[in-house]
C-alpha positions as CSV (number, residue, x, y, z in Angstrom):
1,M,-19.8,-9.1,11.1
2,S,-16.5,-9.1,12.9
3,L,-13.6,-11.1,11.6
4,W,-11.6,-10.7,14.8
5,N,-9.7,-13.9,15.5
6,K,-11.7,-15.9,13.0
7,R,-10.5,-18.6,10.6
8,V,-11.4,-17.1,7.2
9,L,-11.9,-18.7,3.8
10,E,-11.9,-16.1,1.0
11,I,-13.1,-17.4,-2.4
12,G,-12.0,-15.2,-5.4
13,C,-9.3,-13.2,-3.6
14,G,-7.7,-11.8,-6.8
15,D,-4.5,-9.9,-6.0
16,G,-5.4,-9.8,-2.3
17,G,-6.6,-6.2,-2.2
18,L,-9.5,-7.0,0.2
19,T,-7.6,-9.8,1.9
20,F,-4.8,-7.4,3.1
21,Q,-7.4,-5.1,4.6
22,Y,-9.0,-7.6,7.0
23,A,-6.3,-10.2,7.5
24,P,-4.5,-8.4,10.4
25,R,-7.7,-9.0,12.5
26,A,-8.2,-12.6,11.5
27,A,-6.6,-15.6,13.1
28,S,-5.9,-17.1,9.7
29,V,-6.9,-16.8,6.1
30,L,-7.0,-19.2,3.2
31,A,-7.4,-17.1,0.1
32,I,-8.0,-18.8,-3.2
33,D,-8.4,-17.6,-6.8
34,P,-8.2,-19.5,-10.2
35,D,-6.0,-16.7,-11.8
36,R,-2.3,-17.5,-11.3
37,P,-1.1,-13.9,-12.1
38,S,-3.4,-12.5,-9.4
39,I,-2.1,-15.0,-6.8
40,D,1.5,-14.2,-7.9
41,E,0.8,-10.5,-7.3
42,A,-0.8,-11.2,-3.9
43,L,2.3,-13.3,-2.9
44,F,4.6,-10.5,-4.1
45,Q,2.7,-8.0,-1.9
46,Q,2.7,-10.4,1.0
47,H,6.5,-10.8,0.8
48,A,6.8,-7.1,0.6
49,G,5.4,-6.7,4.1
50,G,1.9,-8.1,4.0
51,P,0.4,-10.2,6.8
52,S,1.9,-13.6,7.4
53,N,-1.3,-15.3,8.5
54,V,-2.6,-15.6,4.9
55,E,-2.1,-18.6,2.7
56,F,-2.7,-17.8,-1.0
57,R,-3.5,-20.7,-3.3
58,V,-4.3,-21.0,-7.0
59,G,-7.4,-23.0,-7.7
60,S,-11.2,-23.3,-7.3
61,I,-13.2,-24.0,-4.2
62,E,-14.2,-27.5,-5.5
63,R,-10.6,-28.7,-5.6
64,L,-9.0,-26.9,-2.6
65,V,-11.3,-27.4,0.4
66,R,-12.5,-30.7,1.7
67,P,-16.0,-30.8,3.2
68,G,-16.1,-29.8,6.8
69,A,-12.9,-27.7,6.6
70,P,-12.4,-25.7,9.8
71,F,-13.4,-22.1,8.9
72,D,-15.5,-19.7,10.9
73,V,-16.3,-17.4,8.0
74,A,-16.4,-17.8,4.2
75,L,-16.2,-14.7,2.0
76,F,-17.1,-14.7,-1.6
77,S,-15.6,-11.4,-2.8
78,W,-17.8,-11.1,-5.8
79,S,-20.8,-10.9,-3.5
80,L,-19.5,-7.8,-1.7
């Protein structure tokens, strides 16, 4: 599946290792994870030159995304 110019929701992004690999091809990415230190590391990497089209958030899917949110693709990284 191509992520080219897609709006991506990534659930369980951790420190962004996978996110930073595909984000340059995506239109936008909302990457979430419940682990604050992992998100802090992802933000650090993003500020050090990572893609700017990614929004990292701490939390779970139940609390962050309202039903019908506009995404083309949802990734659950533990399933990969």
